[in-house]
Structures are given as C-alpha cells and as structure tokens.
DOTI-296059 format. One record per residue: residue number from 1; residue in one letter; chain; y negated, z negated, x of N, C-alpha, C, CB in turn. Coordinates in steps of 0.001 Angstrom, whole numbers, plus 524288, in hexadecimal, padded with zeros to 5 digits. Glycine has a CB too. Layout:
% residues N
<site NUM, a, A, <Y, Z, X>, <Y, Z, X>, <Y, Z, X>, <Y, Z, X>>
...
% end
This chain:
% residues 99
<site 1, x, A, <3DCA1, 7AB02, 40191>, <3DC5D, 7AA69, 3FBEF>, <3D69C, 7AA27, 3FA58>, <3DF66, 7A571, 3FA17>>
<site 2, x, A, <3D52C, 7ACEE, 3F626>, <3CFB2, 7ACC9, 3F466>, <3CE41, 7A75D, 3F268>, <3CEBD, 7B0E2, 3F016>>
<site 3, x, A, <3C91D, 7A67C, 3F1A8>, <3C74B, 7A16C, 3EFB5>, <3C9DD, 7A006, 3EA87>, <3C15D, 7A175, 3EF14>>
<site 4, x, A, <3CA58, 7A3E6, 3E71C>, <3CD09, 7A2FF, 3E223>, <3D124, 7A72D, 3E183>, <3C928, 7A305, 3DD6B>>
<site 5, x, A, <3D609, 7A59B, 3E197>, <3DA2E, 7A97E, 3E0E6>, <3D9C5, 7AC1C, 3DB8C>, <3DF96, 7A6EF, 3E18B>>
<site 6, x, A, <3DBEF, 7B0BF, 3DB39>, <3DC49, 7B388, 3D640>, <3DF8A, 7B046, 3D270>, <3DEB9, 7B918, 3D702>>
<site 7, x, A, <3DE29, 7B096, 3CD77>, <3E11D, 7ADFA, 3C954>, <3E38A, 7B229, 3C5E2>, <3DD8F, 7AA36, 3C60F>>
<site 8, x, A, <3E8B4, 7B1EB, 3C53D>, <3EB94, 7B5AD, 3C206>, <3EE30, 7B2C1, 3BD8E>, <3EFB5, 7B8B9, 3C555>>
<site 9, x, A, <3ED91, 7B4CF, 3B8E2>, <3F03D, 7B2AE, 3B457>, <3F4FB, 7B609, 3B32D>, <3EC8D, 7B267, 3AF8B>>
<site 10, x, A, <3F98B, 7B3A6, 3B30E>, <3FE4C, 7B670, 3B197>, <3FED8, 7B66D, 3ABA8>, <4032C, 7B3F0, 3B434>>
<site 11, x, A, <4005F, 7BAD8, 3A993>, <40185, 7BB4D, 3A408>, <406E1, 7BDD0, 3A38B>, <3FD3A, 7BE8E, 3A116>>
<site 12, x, A, <40997, 7BC8E, 39F67>, <40EB2, 7BEE5, 39E7F>, <411F6, 7BB69, 39B01>, <41184, 7BFE3, 3A3AB>>
<site 13, x, A, <4160F, 7BDA3, 3990C>, <41993, 7BAD4, 39596>, <41C43, 7B662, 39876>, <41D9F, 7BE88, 39345>>
<site 14, x, A, <41CB9, 7B1EB, 395D8>, <41F6D, 7AD81, 39841>, <42543, 7AE8D, 398DA>, <41E93, 7A893, 3950A>>
<site 15, x, A, <4272E, 7B2D7, 3968C>, <42CAD, 7B447, 39778>, <42D78, 7B5F6, 39D23>, <42E62, 7B8B7, 393B9>>
<site 16, x, A, <42929, 7B73C, 39FD5>, <4295C, 7B8DC, 3A54C>, <427C4, 7B466, 3A8EF>, <425D1, 7BD99, 3A62D>>
<site 17, x, A, <42995, 7AFC0, 3A7B5>, <427FD, 7AB27, 3AAB1>, <42932, 7ABBB, 3B084>, <42AAE, 7A64E, 3A88B>>
<site 18, x, A, <42DA4, 7ADE5, 3B1D9>, <42EF7, 7AE7C, 3B768>, <42B53, 7B255, 3BA1C>, <434A3, 7B04A, 3B804>>
<site 19, x, A, <429FF, 7B692, 3B773>, <4266D, 7BA6C, 3B9AE>, <420E8, 7B838, 3BA2B>, <4265E, 7BF60, 3B656>>
<site 20, x, A, <41F41, 7B51A, 3B64A>, <41A1F, 7B295, 3B691>, <419F0, 7AEBF, 3BB21>, <418DC, 7AFBE, 3B164>>
<site 21, x, A, <41E19, 7ABC8, 3BBC9>, <41E51, 7A815, 3C02F>, <41E23, 7AAF4, 3C568>, <4234F, 7A4B8, 3BFDD>>
<site 22, x, A, <420EA, 7AF54, 3C5D0>, <420F7, 7B259, 3CAAF>, <41B8C, 7B492, 3CBDC>, <42502, 7B6CE, 3CA5D>>
<site 23, x, A, <418E9, 7B69D, 3C7D9>, <413A2, 7B8B2, 3C89D>, <40FF3, 7B451, 3CA46>, <4119D, 7BB5A, 3C390>>
<site 24, x, A, <41079, 7AFCC, 3C7DE>, <40D3C, 7AB48, 3C93A>, <40E15, 7A9DC, 3CEF4>, <40E82, 7A68D, 3C5A5>>
<site 25, x, A, <412F8, 7A98D, 3D092>, <41442, 7A836, 3D600>, <411FF, 7AC38, 3D9CD>, <41A37, 7A7D7, 3D6B5>>
<site 26, x, A, <412DA, 7B13A, 3D8B0>, <41119, 7B557, 3DC3F>, <40B2B, 7B56B, 3DCC8>, <41305, 7BAA4, 3DA5C>>
<site 27, x, A, <4087A, 7B4DF, 3D86E>, <402C1, 7B4DD, 3D89A>, <400B6, 7B006, 3DB70>, <4007C, 7B51B, 3D309>>
<site 28, x, A, <4030C, 7AB8D, 3DA5C>, <40166, 7A6B9, 3DCED>, <4021B, 7A71F, 3E2D5>, <4047E, 7A20A, 3DAC8>>
<site 29, x, A, <4068C, 7A94C, 3E482>, <4077B, 7A9E4, 3EA20>, <403C9, 7ADD9, 3EC9B>, <40D1B, 7AB88, 3EB19>>
<site 30, x, A, <4015E, 7B129, 3E95F>, <3FD78, 7B4E4, 3EB47>, <3F7FA, 7B282, 3EB44>, <3FD8D, 7B9DF, 3E7EC>>
<site 31, x, A, <3F798, 7AD76, 3E9F6>, <3F28C, 7AAC8, 3EA1A>, <3EF5B, 7AB54, 3E526>, <3EF70, 7ACC3, 3EE8C>>
<site 32, x, A, <3F1E9, 7AC83, 3E0DB>, <3EF49, 7AD59, 3DBD7>, <3F048, 7A8A1, 3D852>, <3F139, 7B27F, 3D92C>>
<site 33, x, A, <3EC3C, 7A6FA, 3D590>, <3ECD9, 7A2DE, 3D1A2>, <3EF16, 7A566, 3CCC4>, <3E785, 7A00A, 3D06D>>
<site 34, x, A, <3F346, 7A31D, 3CAB1>, <3F5F0, 7A55C, 3C62E>, <3F588, 7A1AF, 3C189>, <3FBB2, 7A682, 3C774>>
<site 35, x, A, <3F3FF, 7A3D8, 3BD1A>, <3F45D, 7A10B, 3B826>, <3F844, 7A416, 3B4DF>, <3EED8, 7A081, 3B54F>>
<site 36, x, A, <3FBBF, 7A14E, 3B263>, <40022, 7A3D6, 3AFC6>, <400DC, 7A19F, 3AA4E>, <40529, 7A32D, 3B2F8>>
<site 37, x, A, <403AE, 7A489, 3A70B>, <404CB, 7A270, 3A1D2>, <40842, 79D9E, 3A234>, <4076C, 7A69F, 39E5C>>
<site 38, x, A, <407BA, 79A38, 39E63>, <40B30, 795B6, 39E16>, <410A8, 797A5, 39CE0>, <4094C, 791B9, 399E4>>
<site 39, x, A, <41476, 7951D, 39F1A>, <419D4, 79697, 39DE2>, <41B03, 79504, 39845>, <41DC4, 79400, 3A1BE>>
<site 40, x, A, <41EB5, 797AE, 395E7>, <4201E, 796AB, 39071>, <42121, 790DC, 38FA3>, <424FB, 799E4, 38ED8>>
<site 41, x, A, <41EE8, 78ED0, 38B88>, <41F8F, 78951, 38A3B>, <42322, 78900, 3857B>, <41A29, 78699, 3892A>>
<site 42, x, A, <427D6, 78707, 3865B>, <42B94, 78692, 3820F>, <42972, 782D9, 37DF3>, <430F8, 784AA, 3840F>>
<site 43, x, A, <429CA, 78470, 37917>, <42824, 7811E, 374C9>, <42249, 780CA, 37405>, <42A33, 77BD7, 37593>>
<site 44, x, A, <41F47, 78428, 37696>, <4199C, 78414, 375EB>, <4183B, 78581, 3704E>, <416ED, 787DF, 379CB>>
<site 45, x, A, <41468, 782D3, 36E2B>, <41294, 783FF, 368E3>, <40F2C, 788E2, 36907>, <40F82, 77F4C, 3668D>>
<site 46, x, A, <40E1E, 78B14, 36482>, <40AA2, 78F9D, 36440>, <4053A, 78E42, 3665A>, <40A35, 7919F, 35E9C>>
<site 47, x, A, <4036F, 7898B, 3653C>, <3FE55, 787CF, 36734>, <3FE61, 78796, 36D2C>, <3FCE3, 78262, 364E9>>
<site 48, x, A, <40294, 78594, 36F68>, <402FE, 78551, 3751A>, <4034C, 78AC1, 3777D>, <407C6, 7821E, 376B3>>
<site 49, x, A, <40628, 78E48, 374F4>, <40682, 793AB, 376DF>, <40122, 79646, 376CA>, <40A6D, 796DB, 3738D>>
<site 50, x, A, <3FE2F, 79556, 372A3>, <3F8E4, 79789, 37251>, <3F569, 7954A, 376A0>, <3F675, 7966F, 36CE4>>
<site 51, x, A, <3F5FA, 79042, 377A5>, <3F2F7, 78DBE, 37BD1>, <3F444, 7902A, 38118>, <3F40A, 787D3, 37BEE>>
<site 52, x, A, <3F957, 79101, 3821E>, <3FAEC, 79365, 38712>, <3F8DC, 798F4, 3878F>, <400DE, 79363, 38791>>
<site 53, x, A, <3F8D2, 79BDD, 3833D>, <3F6BB, 7A12F, 3834F>, <3F0ED, 7A137, 38489>, <3F7B6, 7A3DF, 37E18>>
<site 54, x, A, <3EDFD, 79DB4, 38217>, <3E85C, 79D54, 38313>, <3E74D, 79B9A, 388B0>, <3E5CC, 7997F, 37F37>>
<site 55, x, A, <3EA6A, 797F9, 38A9A>, <3E9D5, 79626, 38FFF>, <3EAC1, 79A95, 393DD>, <3ED9F, 791A2, 3911B>>
<site 56, x, A, <3EE84, 79DF3, 392A2>, <3EF98, 7A24F, 3962E>, <3EAF3, 7A61D, 39664>, <3F497, 7A538, 39472>>
<site 57, x, A, <3E842, 7A6CC, 39208>, <3E394, 7AA23, 3921A>, <3DF69, 7A7CB, 395A5>, <3E163, 7AADF, 38C83>>
<site 58, x, A, <3DEF0, 7A2A1, 395C5>, <3DB31, 7A01C, 39953>, <3DCD6, 7A102, 39F00>, <3DAC9, 79A26, 39827>>
<site 59, x, A, <3E1FE, 7A13C, 39FF3>, <3E3DB, 7A265, 3A53C>, <3E22F, 7A7E2, 3A6D7>, <3E9DD, 7A1DA, 3A58D>>
<site 60, x, A, <3E25D, 7AB7D, 3A335>, <3E076, 7B0CA, 3A44B>, <3DAAD, 7B0A4, 3A595>, <3E177, 7B473, 39F98>>
<site 61, x, A, <3D7BC, 7AD69, 3A2C5>, <3D21A, 7ACF2, 3A3B8>, <3D0DE, 7AB5A, 3A951>, <3CFBB, 7A904, 39FFA>>
<site 62, x, A, <3D3EB, 7A7D1, 3AB86>, <3D2B8, 7A5E6, 3B0CF>, <3D4E1, 7A96B, 3B51F>, <3D4E0, 7A06F, 3B17F>>
<site 63, x, A, <3D838, 7AD1C, 3B3AB>, <3DAA9, 7B087, 3B78E>, <3D717, 7B507, 3B91E>, <3DFCB, 7B2AE, 3B575>>
<site 64, x, A, <3D805, 7B6FC, 3BDD8>, <3D54A, 7BBAB, 3BFA5>, <3D7E7, 7C095, 3BD8F>, <3D51A, 7BBD0, 3C5A0>>
<site 65, x, A, <3DD0A, 7C037, 3BCD1>, <3DFFF, 7C4A6, 3BAC5>, <3E4FC, 7C2AA, 3B837>, <3E145, 7C8A3, 3BF2A>>
<site 66, x, A, <3E78D, 7C633, 3B561>, <3EC5D, 7C4ED, 3B293>, <3F0C8, 7C854, 3B4AD>, <3EBB0, 7C5B8, 3AC90>>
<site 67, x, A, <3F549, 7C5EA, 3B57C>, <3FA03, 7C8BC, 3B6DC>, <3FDFC, 7C7DD, 3B286>, <3FC32, 7C6EE, 3BC46>>
<site 68, x, A, <3FF97, 7CC1C, 3B006>, <4036B, 7CBD4, 3ABD8>, <408DA, 7CC87, 3AE35>, <40252, 7D007, 3A791>>
<site 69, x, A, <40C22, 7C8A2, 3AD77>, <41189, 7C8DA, 3AF41>, <414AE, 7CB28, 3AAC1>, <413AB, 7C343, 3B0F4>>
<site 70, x, A, <41654, 7D00B, 3AB73>, <418C5, 7D2EC, 3A71E>, <41D83, 7D613, 3A8E5>, <414CB, 7D690, 3A494>>
<site 71, x, A, <421C8, 7D364, 3AA4E>, <4267B, 7D63A, 3ABEA>, <42824, 7DA41, 3A7D6>, <42AF1, 7D267, 3ACEA>>
<site 72, x, A, <4297C, 7DEDC, 3A9B3>, <42B17, 7E305, 3A627>, <426A7, 7E52C, 3A2DB>, <42F4F, 7E115, 3A2A7>>
<site 73, x, A, <421D7, 7E396, 3A405>, <41D55, 7E560, 3A10A>, <41C64, 7E25C, 39C00>, <41DF8, 7EAFE, 39FCA>>
<site 74, x, A, <41F71, 7DE32, 39B0E>, <41EF7, 7DB4A, 39624>, <419DF, 7D83D, 395E0>, <42392, 7D793, 3957C>>
<site 75, x, A, <41712, 7D8F7, 39190>, <41264, 7D5F0, 39060>, <412B3, 7D47F, 38A9E>, <40D37, 7D913, 391AB>>
<site 76, x, A, <4131E, 7CF75, 3897C>, <41375, 7CDA0, 38419>, <40E1B, 7CD03, 38196>, <4165B, 7C87D, 383E3>>
<site 77, x, A, <40E24, 7CB23, 37CCB>, <40951, 7CA93, 379CD>, <40572, 7C6D7, 37C54>, <40A8C, 7C8BA, 3745E>>
<site 78, x, A, <40741, 7C245, 37DFA>, <403B3, 7BE72, 38058>, <40156, 7C091, 38561>, <40694, 7B94A, 38171>>
<site 79, x, A, <40489, 7C2F9, 3888A>, <40296, 7C52C, 38D74>, <3FED1, 7C9A5, 38C64>, <40724, 7C712, 390E2>>
<site 80, x, A, <3FFE3, 7CCCE, 3886F>, <3FC46, 7D107, 38700>, <3F6F3, 7CED7, 38588>, <3FE7E, 7D442, 38273>>
<site 81, x, A, <3F6E6, 7CA88, 3829C>, <3F1EA, 7C803, 38131>, <3EF1D, 7C5FF, 3860B>, <3F2D9, 7C379, 37D52>>
<site 82, x, A, <3F210, 7C3C7, 389A9>, <3EFBA, 7C1CA, 38E7B>, <3ED6D, 7C63B, 391C1>, <3F3CE, 7BEC5, 391AE>>
<site 83, x, A, <3F018, 7CAA8, 391F0>, <3EE20, 7CF35, 394D1>, <3E909, 7D112, 3925E>, <3F238, 7D3B0, 394DF>>
<site 84, x, A, <3E8EF, 7D177, 38D35>, <3E42C, 7D32C, 38A78>, <3DFB8, 7CF4E, 38B79>, <3E532, 7D3B2, 3847E>>
<site 85, x, A, <3E0E6, 7CA4A, 38B6A>, <3DCF6, 7C642, 38C6C>, <3DACB, 7C6D3, 391F2>, <3DF4F, 7C0BE, 38BA5>>
<site 86, x, A, <3DE4F, 7C775, 395B9>, <3DCA7, 7C7F2, 39B2F>, <3D93D, 7CCC7, 39BF3>, <3E171, 7C833, 39ED3>>
<site 87, x, A, <3DAD9, 7D118, 399BB>, <3D7C9, 7D5E8, 39A4E>, <3D275, 7D562, 397C1>, <3DAB6, 7DA8A, 397F3>>
<site 88, x, A, <3D245, 7D2E1, 39323>, <3CD3A, 7D213, 39081>, <3C9A0, 7CE9B, 393BC>, <3CE10, 7CFA6, 38B16>>
<site 89, x, A, <3CBF4, 7CB21, 396CE>, <3C8ED, 7C7A9, 39A36>, <3C7A2, 7CA3B, 39F70>, <3CBEB, 7C299, 39B27>>
<site 90, x, A, <3C965, 7CF1C, 3A027>, <3C837, 7D1EE, 3A4F4>, <3CBB4, 7D086, 3A98F>, <3C2B6, 7D0FC, 3A669>>
<site 91, x, A, <3D02B, 7CE1F, 3A875>, <3D3C1, 7CCAA, 3ACAE>, <3D74C, 7D144, 3AE01>, <3D70E, 7C7D4, 3AB22>>
<site 92, x, A, <3D806, 7D277, 3B2EE>, <3DBD3, 7D678, 3B464>, <3E154, 7D4AA, 3B2D4>, <3DB8E, 7D7A4, 3BA60>>
<site 93, x, A, <3E467, 7D84F, 3B0CB>, <3E9BF, 7D721, 3AF20>, <3ED73, 7DACE, 3B1F2>, <3EA5B, 7D7A5, 3A913>>
<site 94, x, A, <3F17B, 7D8A4, 3B464>, <3F588, 7DBD1, 3B6D9>, <3FAD9, 7D9E6, 3B4ED>, <3F52B, 7DB8C, 3BCF4>>
<site 95, x, A, <3FED4, 7DD02, 3B60A>, <40415, 7DC03, 3B404>, <4080C, 7DC1B, 3B876>, <4058D, 7E014, 3AFCE>>
<site 96, x, A, <40C11, 7D8DB, 3B80E>, <41035, 7D8FA, 3BC01>, <413B3, 7DDB7, 3BB2F>, <4137A, 7D3EB, 3BBD4>>
<site 97, x, A, <413F5, 7DFAA, 3B66E>, <41727, 7E43B, 3B513>, <413A8, 7E80A, 3B224>, <41C17, 7E2A9, 3B1B1>>
<site 98, x, A, <41307, 7ECC8, 3B419>, <40F9C, 7F07B, 3B159>, <4116F, 7F148, 3ABBD>, <40F73, 7F5C2, 3B43C>>
<site 99, x, A, <40DAE, 7F200, 3A83F>, <40EFE, 7F2CE, 3A2B6>, <40F50, 7F882, 3A18F>, <40AFE, 7F037, 39F1C>>
% end
C-alpha cells in the first residue's frame, strides 16, 4: 500500500443508495479511501440540504478523483453540478455506467 492511499469521492443520486454502498465497499477493499454523499436525511430542512450539498463539494476538493455512480446512465441535477465542479477543479471524473 502506498504512503497515502488514493482518495475517491463518490457522487450520485441518493436513490442509488445500494449501488453507492457497493461502490464504497469495493473501493475500500481495494485499499482506496472513499468519501461519499450523505444518505438522504428524512425531514431535512432546505438549509440543512444546502449545507449537505456544500459539504459534498468540499469532499470533492479533498479527493484525487470522482466516481459517479449512475446506474442506467442516470445523472440528476445535483450530480451534474458536482461533475461540473469536479471538472472545473481539475479532478478526473469517471462513471460506473457510460453515458
């Protein structure tokens, strides 16, 4: 294992919670540090949702690359913004399902 393992930020719709969990598990077992979106918080206020969105952008900042979990090629509005943010920051972006 290298001195500092690679850090991957997962992005994707929280409707794909099982797929996000599987990607997290697989990457972790491959020796990769994974940062992932927070799971949906029932009853979250708009302010809390905005906070979680901003926090996820900081997760992209600390990552070496981004992996978009997009079964069936689905990418929603929030994930599209995260992809644009990552690319603007020069982070490599890959997808679990080609678009």
